[in-house]
N, C-alpha and C positions, 0 to 999 in steps of 0.2 A: 503493499499500499504506499508506504514511505517514497519507493521508487517511483511510482505512478505520479505521486505529488511534486516529487524533486523533478520528472521530466515535463510535468505541466508547467512549473514554474520555469525552469528554463527556456522552454518554448513561448511563454508570455514576454520574457524579457527579450528574445530574440525578436519578436514581433513588435515589440516597442522600439527597439533599436531601428529595426527597418523601417516602421512607419516615420520615425524621425529621421532617418536619411532621405526618405521619399520627400516630406514636407521641405528638407532644407534643400533637396534638388527642385522642386518645383518653385521655391521663393528665389533661388538663384536663378531659375529659367526666367522668371518673370522679370527680375531685374535687369536681365539682359535683354529684354524685349520691351522694356518700358518705354522706350522712345517710340516705338511701332504703335503700343497701347496708347500714348499721349495722343500722337497723330491721330489714329482711328476716332478716339474722343472728341479730338476737335472738329473733326468732319462731320461728326454726329452733333455737335452743340452749336457750331457758327449759323446753320441757316436760321435759330431763332433767338440770336443774340441781338437782332434788329428788334425784336417782340419785347425781350427782356431786359435787353442792356442798358445802358444809360449812357447820356450824351455828356461827355467830359470836357472839363475847360481846357482851351487851347492857351488863351491869354485873356486877361483882365486887368484893369487897374483898380486900385484899392484907395478908399478914401481915408481919412483921419480915424474915423470911427471903425475901420476894419470891413466897411461895406463895399462890395464890388461893383463895379459899372464898365460899361464899354465891354462887355463879356464875348468872347469869340469861343466857339466850341469845333470840336472834332466833326468831319461830315460823318463820320460812322459810330455807330453805338458800339459800347463795349462791355464786357463783364469782367469784373474783377476776380481774378481766380487764387491772387495770392498777395500778400505785402512783406516787406522785409523790414525788421526792425531795426537794422544797420544799413542805409541807404549808402551808396557812393557818395563821396565828399562833394564832387563837383560834376558837374553834367559834361558829357562828352562833345557836345555841340558848341559850349561855350565854358571854357574852364573858369570864369569869373564869375558863374551862378551856382550857387551853392544847392544842393538837392535837400529838400525838406522831407518828402516823403517818396517813397519808390513803391510801384506796384507792378504786377503781371498782370495783363489785360489780354483778354483774346476779342478781336474786331468782328463785326459781322460778316465779313469777308474771310474769315478764317485764319488771320494771321496773328501770331503772338507779337506782344511789345511790352517793353519795359516803360511805363509812364512815370517820367522824374519831375515832380513838382518842386517850382523854385518860387522863392518870394524875397523880393529886395525891401520890401515895407512899402513899396507904390505899386510894382508890377508884379503879378501874380501869372506864371506861365509854366509850360511843361514843354517836355521833350519826349518824343515817342522813338524809342531806339528797338528796332526789329530783334526778335529774339526767336532762336532756333529751339526746337523742341527738347534738343539735349541740354542748351544752356539752361533753358526753363527750368528743367529736372534738378540741375546741379544748383542751380541758385535759390529754388524756392521749395525744392523737394515735393514730397508726395502731395502736399496740400492741394497742388492745382489738379491734381488725377481726382482727389477727392471732390474738389468742388465740381469738375466736369461729371464725375459720376452722380453728384447730388442733382445736377440741372438734368441728366438723362433720366434719373429716377424720377424727380418731380414733374416732368413734363412728356413723360412716358416715350421716349426717344430710342429705347431698346424693348427687346423682348425679354421676358420675365427671367429665363435661363440666363441671358448675360448678364442682367442684373445682378442676380442671385451670384453668378461666378466673380463679378466683380467686386460685391459685398464682402465674399469670402477671402478673395485675395488682399483687399483693402485691409480688413481685419487682421489677416495675418501680416502683412507687413508693417502694421502700425503696431501691434504686439513686438515684433523683432526690433522695430527703431525705438521703441521706448523702452526696452530692458538692457 
């Protein structure tokens, strides 16, 4: 009897080890393909960006009370996918302009941008720097994938099986990155 229990215990340990290895392999495979995943998710969400996105400020003047006037906006609506807590110090288009806020956004045409806000006390303006999916993942992490997943789920842009698989994968990745 003890021999049977010992065999069962050894088999259980082997199954646990094999399952852990399969999970690690699947996670590694997903990470290796995350750029392709991000690109496909962008293609799915971009068509509704015009409907659910916001018009972002291109340039405005600020009065002494902090109120904006003479506002100009980007032609395309955009969806915010992520924000950095540590923006770059100065804008690439004008090194004299300090960046106060920096976001990853998706335009209605399916382009990713880093939207950089500057404020010199009189003029508030932005610079939209094109961003590749690879760079977006490197700078903003999986938050952007999660935001796209949320849009897909909230606006029924994917089949239930796809959403369930994404939910499972994102949950697994979040556990791996949080530990």
